[in-house]
PDB file of N, CA, C and O in Angstrom:
ATOM      1  N   UNK A   1      94.101 138.308  40.244  1.00  0.00           N
ATOM      2  CA  UNK A   1      94.286 137.993  41.644  1.00  0.00           C
ATOM      3  C   UNK A   1      92.916 137.901  42.342  1.00  0.00           C
ATOM      4  O   UNK A   1      92.507 136.815  42.752  1.00  0.00           O
ATOM      5  N   UNK A   2      92.210 139.031  42.480  1.00  0.00           N
ATOM      6  CA  UNK A   2      90.851 139.039  43.006  1.00  0.00           C
ATOM      7  C   UNK A   2      90.165 140.315  42.548  1.00  0.00           C
ATOM      8  O   UNK A   2      90.813 141.280  42.143  1.00  0.00           O
ATOM      9  N   UNK A   3      88.839 140.297  42.621  1.00  0.00           N
ATOM     10  CA  UNK A   3      88.031 141.419  42.162  1.00  0.00           C
ATOM     11  C   UNK A   3      87.871 142.440  43.286  1.00  0.00           C
ATOM     12  O   UNK A   3      87.215 142.165  44.290  1.00  0.00           O
ATOM     13  N   UNK A   4      88.472 143.619  43.115  1.00  0.00           N
ATOM     14  CA  UNK A   4      88.413 144.658  44.149  1.00  0.00           C
ATOM     15  C   UNK A   4      86.987 145.095  44.465  1.00  0.00           C
ATOM     16  O   UNK A   4      86.699 145.490  45.595  1.00  0.00           O
ATOM     17  N   UNK A   5      86.104 145.028  43.493  1.00  0.00           N
ATOM     18  CA  UNK A   5      84.730 145.492  43.709  1.00  0.00           C
ATOM     19  C   UNK A   5      83.943 144.574  44.640  1.00  0.00           C
ATOM     20  O   UNK A   5      82.859 144.943  45.092  1.00  0.00           O
ATOM     21  N   UNK A   6      84.462 143.401  44.931  1.00  0.00           N
ATOM     22  CA  UNK A   6      83.768 142.458  45.804  1.00  0.00           C
ATOM     23  C   UNK A   6      84.265 142.491  47.251  1.00  0.00           C
ATOM     24  O   UNK A   6      83.859 141.662  48.066  1.00  0.00           O
ATOM     25  N   UNK A   7      85.136 143.439  47.567  1.00  0.00           N
ATOM     26  CA  UNK A   7      85.654 143.554  48.930  1.00  0.00           C
ATOM     27  C   UNK A   7      84.659 144.351  49.769  1.00  0.00           C
ATOM     28  O   UNK A   7      84.380 145.514  49.479  1.00  0.00           O
ATOM     29  N   UNK A   8      84.130 143.717  50.803  1.00  0.00           N
ATOM     30  CA  UNK A   8      83.116 144.352  51.645  1.00  0.00           C
ATOM     31  C   UNK A   8      83.723 145.112  52.810  1.00  0.00           C
ATOM     32  O   UNK A   8      83.219 146.166  53.198  1.00  0.00           O
ATOM     33  N   UNK A   9      84.808 144.581  53.371  1.00  0.00           N
ATOM     34  CA  UNK A   9      85.462 145.236  54.502  1.00  0.00           C
ATOM     35  C   UNK A   9      86.909 144.798  54.563  1.00  0.00           C
ATOM     36  O   UNK A   9      87.307 143.804  53.955  1.00  0.00           O
ATOM     37  N   UNK A  10      87.689 145.564  55.313  1.00  0.00           N
ATOM     38  CA  UNK A  10      89.101 145.256  55.514  1.00  0.00           C
ATOM     39  C   UNK A  10      89.410 145.376  57.000  1.00  0.00           C
ATOM     40  O   UNK A  10      88.715 146.060  57.751  1.00  0.00           O
ATOM     41  N   UNK A  11      90.474 144.689  57.399  1.00  0.00           N
ATOM     42  CA  UNK A  11      90.953 144.767  58.783  1.00  0.00           C
ATOM     43  C   UNK A  11      92.436 145.079  58.746  1.00  0.00           C
ATOM     44  O   UNK A  11      93.184 144.510  57.951  1.00  0.00           O
ATOM     45  N   UNK A  12      92.851 145.983  59.610  1.00  0.00           N
ATOM     46  CA  UNK A  12      94.260 146.310  59.769  1.00  0.00           C
ATOM     47  C   UNK A  12      94.541 146.370  61.260  1.00  0.00           C
ATOM     48  O   UNK A  12      93.911 147.136  61.990  1.00  0.00           O
ATOM     49  N   UNK A  13      95.489 145.557  61.707  1.00  0.00           N
ATOM     50  CA  UNK A  13      95.796 145.557  63.135  1.00  0.00           C
ATOM     51  C   UNK A  13      96.966 144.663  63.460  1.00  0.00           C
ATOM     52  O   UNK A  13      97.680 144.184  62.580  1.00  0.00           O
ATOM     53  N   UNK A  14      97.143 144.452  64.753  1.00  0.00           N
ATOM     54  CA  UNK A  14      98.197 143.557  65.207  1.00  0.00           C
ATOM     55  C   UNK A  14      97.727 142.113  65.106  1.00  0.00           C
ATOM     56  O   UNK A  14      96.528 141.836  65.159  1.00  0.00           O
ATOM     57  N   UNK A  15      98.666 141.206  64.962  1.00  0.00           N
ATOM     58  CA  UNK A  15      98.331 139.786  64.867  1.00  0.00           C
ATOM     59  C   UNK A  15      97.681 139.305  66.157  1.00  0.00           C
ATOM     60  O   UNK A  15      97.909 139.855  67.235  1.00  0.00           O
ATOM     61  N   UNK A  16      96.879 138.280  66.019  1.00  0.00           N
ATOM     62  CA  UNK A  16      96.196 137.702  67.172  1.00  0.00           C
ATOM     63  C   UNK A  16      94.700 137.817  66.990  1.00  0.00           C
ATOM     64  O   UNK A  16      94.172 137.472  65.933  1.00  0.00           O
ATOM     65  N   UNK A  17      94.033 138.285  67.980  1.00  0.00           N
ATOM     66  CA  UNK A  17      92.581 138.433  67.959  1.00  0.00           C
ATOM     67  C   UNK A  17      92.167 139.435  66.891  1.00  0.00           C
ATOM     68  O   UNK A  17      92.782 140.495  66.768  1.00  0.00           O
ATOM     69  N   UNK A  18      91.139 139.117  66.122  1.00  0.00           N
ATOM     70  CA  UNK A  18      90.653 140.031  65.088  1.00  0.00           C
ATOM     71  C   UNK A  18      89.235 140.502  65.391  1.00  0.00           C
ATOM     72  O   UNK A  18      88.457 140.783  64.479  1.00  0.00           O
ATOM     73  N   UNK A  19      88.903 140.586  66.683  1.00  0.00           N
ATOM     74  CA  UNK A  19      87.571 141.058  67.065  1.00  0.00           C
ATOM     75  C   UNK A  19      87.478 142.570  66.949  1.00  0.00           C
ATOM     76  O   UNK A  19      86.383 143.129  67.024  1.00  0.00           O
ATOM     77  N   UNK A  20      88.591 143.229  66.770  1.00  0.00           N
ATOM     78  CA  UNK A  20      88.627 144.679  66.691  1.00  0.00           C
ATOM     79  C   UNK A  20      89.380 145.295  67.851  1.00  0.00           C
ATOM     80  O   UNK A  20      89.618 146.502  67.860  1.00  0.00           O
ATOM     81  N   UNK A  21      89.759 144.489  68.828  1.00  0.00           N
ATOM     82  CA  UNK A  21      90.481 145.026  69.997  1.00  0.00           C
ATOM     83  C   UNK A  21      91.941 145.332  69.674  1.00  0.00           C
ATOM     84  O   UNK A  21      92.571 146.116  70.383  1.00  0.00           O
ATOM     85  N   UNK A  22      92.489 144.732  68.621  1.00  0.00           N
ATOM     86  CA  UNK A  22      93.898 144.932  68.271  1.00  0.00           C
ATOM     87  C   UNK A  22      94.061 145.661  66.939  1.00  0.00           C
ATOM     88  O   UNK A  22      95.173 145.793  66.427  1.00  0.00           O
ATOM     89  N   UNK A  23      92.933 146.137  66.378  1.00  0.00           N
ATOM     90  CA  UNK A  23      93.001 146.815  65.094  1.00  0.00           C
ATOM     91  C   UNK A  23      91.679 147.452  64.750  1.00  0.00           C
ATOM     92  O   UNK A  23      90.850 147.703  65.624  1.00  0.00           O
ATOM     93  N   UNK A  24      91.483 147.715  63.466  1.00  0.00           N
ATOM     94  CA  UNK A  24      90.301 148.442  63.022  1.00  0.00           C
ATOM     95  C   UNK A  24      89.716 147.809  61.765  1.00  0.00           C
ATOM     96  O   UNK A  24      90.442 147.431  60.845  1.00  0.00           O
ATOM     97  N   UNK A  25      88.409 147.702  61.746  1.00  0.00           N
ATOM     98  CA  UNK A  25      87.678 147.295  60.551  1.00  0.00           C
ATOM     99  C   UNK A  25      87.196 148.538  59.835  1.00  0.00           C
ATOM    100  O   UNK A  25      86.786 149.510  60.469  1.00  0.00           O
ATOM    101  N   UNK A  26      87.244 148.508  58.524  1.00  0.00           N
ATOM    102  CA  UNK A  26      86.679 149.575  57.701  1.00  0.00           C
ATOM    103  C   UNK A  26      85.792 148.920  56.655  1.00  0.00           C
ATOM    104  O   UNK A  26      86.138 147.881  56.091  1.00  0.00           O
ATOM    105  N   UNK A  27      84.650 149.534  56.404  1.00  0.00           N
ATOM    106  CA  UNK A  27      83.639 148.972  55.508  1.00  0.00           C
ATOM    107  C   UNK A  27      83.490 149.839  54.275  1.00  0.00           C
ATOM    108  O   UNK A  27      83.579 151.065  54.347  1.00  0.00           O
ATOM    109  N   UNK A  28      83.260 149.189  53.135  1.00  0.00           N
ATOM    110  CA  UNK A  28      82.970 149.913  51.913  1.00  0.00           C
ATOM    111  C   UNK A  28      81.530 150.403  51.941  1.00  0.00           C
ATOM    112  O   UNK A  28      80.633 149.660  52.338  1.00  0.00           O
ATOM    113  N   UNK A  29      81.300 151.634  51.529  1.00  0.00           N
ATOM    114  CA  UNK A  29      79.960 152.218  51.595  1.00  0.00           C
ATOM    115  C   UNK A  29      78.964 151.471  50.712  1.00  0.00           C
ATOM    116  O   UNK A  29      77.761 151.499  50.972  1.00  0.00           O
ATOM    117  N   UNK A  30      79.450 150.817  49.691  1.00  0.00           N
ATOM    118  CA  UNK A  30      78.591 150.060  48.789  1.00  0.00           C
ATOM    119  C   UNK A  30      77.869 148.925  49.518  1.00  0.00           C
ATOM    120  O   UNK A  30      76.792 148.504  49.094  1.00  0.00           O
ATOM    121  N   UNK A  31      78.446 148.434  50.594  1.00  0.00           N
ATOM    122  CA  UNK A  31      77.893 147.279  51.296  1.00  0.00           C
ATOM    123  C   UNK A  31      77.214 147.635  52.620  1.00  0.00           C
ATOM    124  O   UNK A  31      76.839 146.744  53.383  1.00  0.00           O
ATOM    125  N   UNK A  32      77.055 148.920  52.893  1.00  0.00           N
ATOM    126  CA  UNK A  32      76.383 149.371  54.106  1.00  0.00           C
ATOM    127  C   UNK A  32      75.113 150.104  53.691  1.00  0.00           C
ATOM    128  O   UNK A  32      75.112 150.860  52.719  1.00  0.00           O
ATOM    129  N   UNK A  33      74.038 149.876  54.430  1.00  0.00           N
ATOM    130  CA  UNK A  33      72.789 150.566  54.114  1.00  0.00           C
ATOM    131  C   UNK A  33      72.952 152.061  54.357  1.00  0.00           C
ATOM    132  O   UNK A  33      73.830 152.475  55.114  1.00  0.00           O
ATOM    133  N   UNK A  34      72.129 152.856  53.731  1.00  0.00           N
ATOM    134  CA  UNK A  34      72.227 154.307  53.831  1.00  0.00           C
ATOM    135  C   UNK A  34      71.652 154.868  55.128  1.00  0.00           C
ATOM    136  O   UNK A  34      71.944 156.011  55.478  1.00  0.00           O
ATOM    137  N   UNK A  35      70.849 154.099  55.842  1.00  0.00           N
ATOM    138  CA  UNK A  35      70.323 154.602  57.112  1.00  0.00           C
ATOM    139  C   UNK A  35      71.384 154.428  58.200  1.00  0.00           C
ATOM    140  O   UNK A  35      72.223 153.533  58.097  1.00  0.00           O
ATOM    141  N   UNK A  36      71.365 155.261  59.235  1.00  0.00           N
ATOM    142  CA  UNK A  36      72.362 155.117  60.305  1.00  0.00           C
ATOM    143  C   UNK A  36      72.313 153.716  60.898  1.00  0.00           C
ATOM    144  O   UNK A  36      71.240 153.145  61.096  1.00  0.00           O
ATOM    145  N   UNK A  37      73.470 153.186  61.170  1.00  0.00           N
ATOM    146  CA  UNK A  37      73.531 151.824  61.686  1.00  0.00           C
ATOM    147  C   UNK A  37      74.674 151.692  62.682  1.00  0.00           C
ATOM    148  O   UNK A  37      75.425 152.634  62.934  1.00  0.00           O
ATOM    149  N   UNK A  38      74.775 150.524  63.222  1.00  0.00           N
ATOM    150  CA  UNK A  38      75.859 150.177  64.150  1.00  0.00           C
ATOM    151  C   UNK A  38      77.220 150.492  63.543  1.00  0.00           C
ATOM    152  O   UNK A  38      78.098 151.030  64.217  1.00  0.00           O
ATOM    153  N   UNK A  39      77.389 150.156  62.273  1.00  0.00           N
ATOM    154  CA  UNK A  39      78.692 150.310  61.635  1.00  0.00           C
ATOM    155  C   UNK A  39      79.110 151.771  61.522  1.00  0.00           C
ATOM    156  O   UNK A  39      80.295 152.087  61.625  1.00  0.00           O
ATOM    157  N   UNK A  40      78.141 152.666  61.311  1.00  0.00           N
ATOM    158  CA  UNK A  40      78.468 154.085  61.177  1.00  0.00           C
ATOM    159  C   UNK A  40      79.058 154.646  62.462  1.00  0.00           C
ATOM    160  O   UNK A  40      79.883 155.558  62.421  1.00  0.00           O
ATOM    161  N   UNK A  41      78.643 154.111  63.594  1.00  0.00           N
ATOM    162  CA  UNK A  41      79.067 154.663  64.874  1.00  0.00           C
ATOM    163  C   UNK A  41      80.227 153.884  65.502  1.00  0.00           C
ATOM    164  O   UNK A  41      81.113 154.483  66.112  1.00  0.00           O
ATOM    165  N   UNK A  42      80.230 152.585  65.363  1.00  0.00           N
ATOM    166  CA  UNK A  42      81.206 151.768  66.066  1.00  0.00           C
ATOM    167  C   UNK A  42      82.441 151.451  65.231  1.00  0.00           C
ATOM    168  O   UNK A  42      83.533 151.294  65.777  1.00  0.00           O
ATOM    169  N   UNK A  43      82.287 151.360  63.974  1.00  0.00           N
ATOM    170  CA  UNK A  43      83.418 150.981  63.132  1.00  0.00           C
ATOM    171  C   UNK A  43      83.770 152.151  62.225  1.00  0.00           C
ATOM    172  O   UNK A  43      83.878 153.283  62.696  1.00  0.00           O
ATOM    173  N   UNK A  44      83.944 151.907  60.986  1.00  0.00           N
ATOM    174  CA  UNK A  44      84.249 152.981  60.064  1.00  0.00           C
ATOM    175  C   UNK A  44      83.803 152.638  58.670  1.00  0.00           C
ATOM    176  O   UNK A  44      84.141 151.577  58.146  1.00  0.00           O
ATOM    177  N   UNK A  45      83.054 153.521  58.069  1.00  0.00           N
ATOM    178  CA  UNK A  45      82.678 153.360  56.678  1.00  0.00           C
ATOM    179  C   UNK A  45      83.610 154.273  55.905  1.00  0.00           C
ATOM    180  O   UNK A  45      83.475 155.496  55.952  1.00  0.00           O
ATOM    181  N   UNK A  46      84.552 153.677  55.195  1.00  0.00           N
ATOM    182  CA  UNK A  46      85.558 154.465  54.493  1.00  0.00           C
ATOM    183  C   UNK A  46      86.018 153.740  53.233  1.00  0.00           C
ATOM    184  O   UNK A  46      86.790 152.783  53.295  1.00  0.00           O
ATOM    185  N   UNK A  47      85.538 154.206  52.109  1.00  0.00           N
ATOM    186  CA  UNK A  47      85.975 153.630  50.837  1.00  0.00           C
ATOM    187  C   UNK A  47      87.466 153.865  50.624  1.00  0.00           C
ATOM    188  O   UNK A  47      88.149 153.034  50.026  1.00  0.00           O
ATOM    189  N   UNK A  48      87.966 154.983  51.108  1.00  0.00           N
ATOM    190  CA  UNK A  48      89.386 155.295  50.953  1.00  0.00           C
ATOM    191  C   UNK A  48      90.248 154.287  51.715  1.00  0.00           C
ATOM    192  O   UNK A  48      91.234 153.783  51.179  1.00  0.00           O
ATOM    193  N   UNK A  49      89.879 153.994  52.960  1.00  0.00           N
ATOM    194  CA  UNK A  49      90.651 153.032  53.745  1.00  0.00           C
ATOM    195  C   UNK A  49      90.586 151.647  53.133  1.00  0.00           C
ATOM    196  O   UNK A  49      91.589 150.934  53.097  1.00  0.00           O
ATOM    197  N   UNK A  50      89.410 151.259  52.651  1.00  0.00           N
ATOM    198  CA  UNK A  50      89.268 149.958  51.986  1.00  0.00           C
ATOM    199  C   UNK A  50      90.205 149.894  50.781  1.00  0.00           C
ATOM    200  O   UNK A  50      90.865 148.879  50.560  1.00  0.00           O
ATOM    201  N   UNK A  51      90.262 150.962  50.013  1.00  0.00           N
ATOM    202  CA  UNK A  51      91.131 151.006  48.841  1.00  0.00           C
ATOM    203  C   UNK A  51      92.611 150.968  49.222  1.00  0.00           C
ATOM    204  O   UNK A  51      93.393 150.256  48.592  1.00  0.00           O
ATOM    205  N   UNK A  52      92.997 151.722  50.239  1.00  0.00           N
ATOM    206  CA  UNK A  52      94.401 151.767  50.670  1.00  0.00           C
ATOM    207  C   UNK A  52      94.864 150.393  51.155  1.00  0.00           C
ATOM    208  O   UNK A  52      95.932 149.924  50.764  1.00  0.00           O
ATOM    209  N   UNK A  53      94.064 149.750  52.004  1.00  0.00           N
ATOM    210  CA  UNK A  53      94.443 148.434  52.538  1.00  0.00           C
ATOM    211  C   UNK A  53      94.451 147.390  51.421  1.00  0.00           C
ATOM    212  O   UNK A  53      95.327 146.526  51.383  1.00  0.00           O
ATOM    213  N   UNK A  54      93.485 147.470  50.518  1.00  0.00           N
ATOM    214  CA  UNK A  54      93.443 146.535  49.387  1.00  0.00           C
ATOM    215  C   UNK A  54      94.700 146.668  48.534  1.00  0.00           C
ATOM    216  O   UNK A  54      95.314 145.663  48.177  1.00  0.00           O
ATOM    217  N   UNK A  55      95.085 147.887  48.207  1.00  0.00           N
ATOM    218  CA  UNK A  55      96.290 148.107  47.401  1.00  0.00           C
ATOM    219  C   UNK A  55      97.543 147.644  48.142  1.00  0.00           C
ATOM    220  O   UNK A  55      98.466 147.106  47.530  1.00  0.00           O
ATOM    221  N   UNK A  56      97.573 147.853  49.448  1.00  0.00           N
ATOM    222  CA  UNK A  56      98.722 147.409  50.246  1.00  0.00           C
ATOM    223  C   UNK A  56      98.842 145.888  50.196  1.00  0.00           C
ATOM    224  O   UNK A  56      99.934 145.357  49.997  1.00  0.00           O
ATOM    225  N   UNK A  57      97.723 145.188  50.377  1.00  0.00           N
ATOM    226  CA  UNK A  57      97.734 143.719  50.347  1.00  0.00           C
ATOM    227  C   UNK A  57      98.140 143.221  48.967  1.00  0.00           C
ATOM    228  O   UNK A  57      98.938 142.291  48.851  1.00  0.00           O
ATOM    229  N   UNK A  58      97.601 143.830  47.930  1.00  0.00           N
ATOM    230  CA  UNK A  58      97.967 143.417  46.580  1.00  0.00           C
ATOM    231  C   UNK A  58      99.468 143.600  46.340  1.00  0.00           C
ATOM    232  O   UNK A  58     100.107 142.748  45.723  1.00  0.00           O
ATOM    233  N   UNK A  59     100.022 144.699  46.823  1.00  0.00           N
ATOM    234  CA  UNK A  59     101.456 144.931  46.684  1.00  0.00           C
ATOM    235  C   UNK A  59     102.281 143.909  47.445  1.00  0.00           C
ATOM    236  O   UNK A  59     103.296 143.426  46.944  1.00  0.00           O
ATOM    237  N   UNK A  60     101.848 143.580  48.656  1.00  0.00           N
ATOM    238  CA  UNK A  60     102.572 142.585  49.456  1.00  0.00           C
ATOM    239  C   UNK A  60     102.541 141.212  48.793  1.00  0.00           C
ATOM    240  O   UNK A  60     103.535 140.487  48.816  1.00  0.00           O
ATOM    241  N   UNK A  61     101.403 140.857  48.205  1.00  0.00           N
ATOM    242  CA  UNK A  61     101.282 139.543  47.567  1.00  0.00           C
ATOM    243  C   UNK A  61     102.115 139.445  46.292  1.00  0.00           C
ATOM    244  O   UNK A  61     102.506 138.349  45.889  1.00  0.00           O
ATOM    245  N   UNK A  62     102.386 140.572  45.660  1.00  0.00           N
ATOM    246  CA  UNK A  62     103.146 140.569  44.409  1.00  0.00           C
ATOM    247  C   UNK A  62     104.647 140.742  44.623  1.00  0.00           C
ATOM    248  O   UNK A  62     105.441 140.409  43.743  1.00  0.00           O
ATOM    249  N   UNK A  63     105.039 141.258  45.780  1.00  0.00           N
ATOM    250  CA  UNK A  63     106.450 141.541  46.060  1.00  0.00           C
ATOM    251  C   UNK A  63     107.127 140.313  46.676  1.00  0.00           C
ATOM    252  O   UNK A  63     106.773 139.888  47.776  1.00  0.00           O
ATOM    253  N   UNK A  64     108.083 139.759  45.971  1.00  0.00           N
ATOM    254  CA  UNK A  64     108.805 138.573  46.446  1.00  0.00           C
ATOM    255  C   UNK A  64     109.632 138.860  47.692  1.00  0.00           C
ATOM    256  O   UNK A  64     109.920 137.947  48.465  1.00  0.00           O
ATOM    257  N   UNK A  65     110.018 140.126  47.897  1.00  0.00           N
ATOM    258  CA  UNK A  65     110.863 140.494  49.028  1.00  0.00           C
ATOM    259  C   UNK A  65     110.087 141.102  50.188  1.00  0.00           C
ATOM    260  O   UNK A  65     110.691 141.600  51.138  1.00  0.00           O
ATOM    261  N   UNK A  66     108.771 141.071  50.126  1.00  0.00           N
ATOM    262  CA  UNK A  66     107.947 141.641  51.195  1.00  0.00           C
ATOM    263  C   UNK A  66     108.115 140.830  52.474  1.00  0.00           C
ATOM    264  O   UNK A  66     108.314 139.617  52.409  1.00  0.00           O
ATOM    265  N   UNK A  67     108.040 141.477  53.636  1.00  0.00           N
ATOM    266  CA  UNK A  67     108.224 140.782  54.910  1.00  0.00           C
ATOM    267  C   UNK A  67     106.973 140.005  55.341  1.00  0.00           C
ATOM    268  O   UNK A  67     106.470 140.179  56.451  1.00  0.00           O
ATOM    269  N   UNK A  68     106.490 139.156  54.452  1.00  0.00           N
ATOM    270  CA  UNK A  68     105.274 138.382  54.709  1.00  0.00           C
ATOM    271  C   UNK A  68     105.635 137.099  55.455  1.00  0.00           C
ATOM    272  O   UNK A  68     106.485 136.328  55.012  1.00  0.00           O
ATOM    273  N   UNK A  69     104.985 136.887  56.576  1.00  0.00           N
ATOM    274  CA  UNK A  69     105.207 135.677  57.367  1.00  0.00           C
ATOM    275  C   UNK A  69     104.262 134.559  56.939  1.00  0.00           C
ATOM    276  O   UNK A  69     104.655 133.397  56.839  1.00  0.00           O
ATOM    277  N   UNK A  70     102.995 134.937  56.686  1.00  0.00           N
ATOM    278  CA  UNK A  70     102.004 133.914  56.353  1.00  0.00           C
ATOM    279  C   UNK A  70     100.860 134.548  55.562  1.00  0.00           C
ATOM    280  O   UNK A  70     100.486 135.695  55.804  1.00  0.00           O
ATOM    281  N   UNK A  71     100.310 133.787  54.613  1.00  0.00           N
ATOM    282  CA  UNK A  71      99.123 134.207  53.860  1.00  0.00           C
ATOM    283  C   UNK A  71      98.071 133.123  54.022  1.00  0.00           C
ATOM    284  O   UNK A  71      98.339 131.941  53.805  1.00  0.00           O
ATOM    285  N   UNK A  72      96.881 133.536  54.404  1.00  0.00           N
ATOM    286  CA  UNK A  72      95.748 132.610  54.511  1.00  0.00           C
ATOM    287  C   UNK A  72      94.736 133.046  53.468  1.00  0.00           C
ATOM    288  O   UNK A  72      94.230 134.167  53.517  1.00  0.00           O
ATOM    289  N   UNK A  73      94.443 132.169  52.532  1.00  0.00           N
ATOM    290  CA  UNK A  73      93.542 132.499  51.435  1.00  0.00           C
ATOM    291  C   UNK A  73      92.362 131.543  51.482  1.00  0.00           C
ATOM    292  O   UNK A  73      92.526 130.349  51.235  1.00  0.00           O
ATOM    293  N   UNK A  74      91.185 132.044  51.791  1.00  0.00           N
ATOM    294  CA  UNK A  74      89.958 131.266  51.833  1.00  0.00           C
ATOM    295  C   UNK A  74      88.987 131.810  50.787  1.00  0.00           C
ATOM    296  O   UNK A  74      89.300 132.774  50.088  1.00  0.00           O
ATOM    297  N   UNK A  75      87.815 131.197  50.682  1.00  0.00           N
ATOM    298  CA  UNK A  75      86.820 131.652  49.714  1.00  0.00           C
ATOM    299  C   UNK A  75      86.334 133.073  49.987  1.00  0.00           C
ATOM    300  O   UNK A  75      86.119 133.844  49.053  1.00  0.00           O
ATOM    301  N   UNK A  76      86.161 133.421  51.257  1.00  0.00           N
ATOM    302  CA  UNK A  76      85.573 134.718  51.577  1.00  0.00           C
ATOM    303  C   UNK A  76      86.554 135.723  52.199  1.00  0.00           C
ATOM    304  O   UNK A  76      86.136 136.816  52.581  1.00  0.00           O
ATOM    305  N   UNK A  77      87.819 135.388  52.308  1.00  0.00           N
ATOM    306  CA  UNK A  77      88.801 136.356  52.814  1.00  0.00           C
ATOM    307  C   UNK A  77      90.219 135.945  52.447  1.00  0.00           C
ATOM    308  O   UNK A  77      90.495 134.792  52.114  1.00  0.00           O
ATOM    309  N   UNK A  78      91.107 136.933  52.520  1.00  0.00           N
ATOM    310  CA  UNK A  78      92.541 136.684  52.425  1.00  0.00           C
ATOM    311  C   UNK A  78      93.191 137.488  53.551  1.00  0.00           C
ATOM    312  O   UNK A  78      92.914 138.676  53.716  1.00  0.00           O
ATOM    313  N   UNK A  79      94.057 136.830  54.323  1.00  0.00           N
ATOM    314  CA  UNK A  79      94.760 137.475  55.433  1.00  0.00           C
ATOM    315  C   UNK A  79      96.255 137.387  55.183  1.00  0.00           C
ATOM    316  O   UNK A  79      96.774 136.347  54.777  1.00  0.00           O
ATOM    317  N   UNK A  80      96.935 138.493  55.431  1.00  0.00           N
ATOM    318  CA  UNK A  80      98.386 138.554  55.259  1.00  0.00           C
ATOM    319  C   UNK A  80      98.999 138.972  56.589  1.00  0.00           C
ATOM    320  O   UNK A  80      98.756 140.080  57.067  1.00  0.00           O
ATOM    321  N   UNK A  81      99.787 138.096  57.181  1.00  0.00           N
ATOM    322  CA  UNK A  81     100.511 138.387  58.416  1.00  0.00           C
ATOM    323  C   UNK A  81     101.931 138.795  58.054  1.00  0.00           C
ATOM    324  O   UNK A  81     102.619 138.101  57.306  1.00  0.00           O
ATOM    325  N   UNK A  82     102.357 139.924  58.591  1.00  0.00           N
ATOM    326  CA  UNK A  82     103.707 140.408  58.346  1.00  0.00           C
ATOM    327  C   UNK A  82     104.620 140.054  59.510  1.00  0.00           C
ATOM    328  O   UNK A  82     104.148 139.755  60.607  1.00  0.00           O
ATOM    329  N   UNK A  83     105.907 140.087  59.273  1.00  0.00           N
ATOM    330  CA  UNK A  83     106.877 139.744  60.309  1.00  0.00           C
ATOM    331  C   UNK A  83     106.950 140.794  61.410  1.00  0.00           C
ATOM    332  O   UNK A  83     107.501 140.524  62.477  1.00  0.00           O
ATOM    333  N   UNK A  84     106.406 141.983  61.176  1.00  0.00           N
ATOM    334  CA  UNK A  84     106.467 143.059  62.172  1.00  0.00           C
ATOM    335  C   UNK A  84     105.204 143.105  63.045  1.00  0.00           C
ATOM    336  O   UNK A  84     104.849 144.172  63.544  1.00  0.00           O
ATOM    337  N   UNK A  85     104.521 141.968  63.236  1.00  0.00           N
ATOM    338  CA  UNK A  85     103.351 141.855  64.104  1.00  0.00           C
ATOM    339  C   UNK A  85     102.128 142.582  63.558  1.00  0.00           C
ATOM    340  O   UNK A  85     101.258 142.986  64.330  1.00  0.00           O
ATOM    341  N   UNK A  86     102.046 142.753  62.254  1.00  0.00           N
ATOM    342  CA  UNK A  86     100.908 143.425  61.617  1.00  0.00           C
ATOM    343  C   UNK A  86     100.157 142.410  60.780  1.00  0.00           C
ATOM    344  O   UNK A  86     100.751 141.479  60.235  1.00  0.00           O
ATOM    345  N   UNK A  87      98.849 142.591  60.680  1.00  0.00           N
ATOM    346  CA  UNK A  87      98.051 141.741  59.806  1.00  0.00           C
ATOM    347  C   UNK A  87      97.050 142.591  59.036  1.00  0.00           C
ATOM    348  O   UNK A  87      96.514 143.570  59.556  1.00  0.00           O
ATOM    349  N   UNK A  88      96.812 142.207  57.809  1.00  0.00           N
ATOM    350  CA  UNK A  88      95.811 142.841  56.955  1.00  0.00           C
ATOM    351  C   UNK A  88      94.891 141.737  56.455  1.00  0.00           C
ATOM    352  O   UNK A  88      95.351 140.668  56.056  1.00  0.00           O
ATOM    353  N   UNK A  89      93.591 142.000  56.478  1.00  0.00           N
ATOM    354  CA  UNK A  89      92.627 141.022  55.988  1.00  0.00           C
ATOM    355  C   UNK A  89      91.621 141.720  55.085  1.00  0.00           C
ATOM    356  O   UNK A  89      91.119 142.797  55.407  1.00  0.00           O
ATOM    357  N   UNK A  90      91.338 141.095  53.958  1.00  0.00           N
ATOM    358  CA  UNK A  90      90.311 141.562  53.029  1.00  0.00           C
ATOM    359  C   UNK A  90      89.182 140.549  53.052  1.00  0.00           C
ATOM    360  O   UNK A  90      89.423 139.345  52.963  1.00  0.00           O
ATOM    361  N   UNK A  91      87.957 141.023  53.170  1.00  0.00           N
ATOM    362  CA  UNK A  91      86.773 140.150  53.186  1.00  0.00           C
ATOM    363  C   UNK A  91      85.981 140.379  51.911  1.00  0.00           C
ATOM    364  O   UNK A  91      85.756 141.518  51.503  1.00  0.00           O
ATOM    365  N   UNK A  92      85.557 139.277  51.282  1.00  0.00           N
ATOM    366  CA  UNK A  92      84.831 139.335  50.017  1.00  0.00           C
ATOM    367  C   UNK A  92      83.359 138.992  50.184  1.00  0.00           C
ATOM    368  O   UNK A  92      82.967 138.358  51.164  1.00  0.00           O
ATOM    369  N   UNK A  93      82.542 139.416  49.218  1.00  0.00           N
ATOM    370  CA  UNK A  93      81.124 139.046  49.227  1.00  0.00           C
ATOM    371  C   UNK A  93      80.972 137.589  48.932  1.00  0.00           C
ATOM    372  O   UNK A  93      79.851 137.082  48.894  1.00  0.00           O
TER     373      UNK A  93
END
């Protein structure tokens, strides 16, 4: 399907704007510098959250009965919109 090690960040939120006002971005520590940065304070560096959202998206894509409304698959991201006004997005390197 896709290489989990290449996921730099994930988004979980309500459908619509993905600037962060309707959800949350989480970043993998592998892709963030070790010095304090904007991301450490404003967003979230969480390998656990990246893993949880990645596994959730993989499960939704494999389940024929999942309440998926739309899937957008591009070179650098995959977005899954659910029928319950939720969206998950995985961003790749």
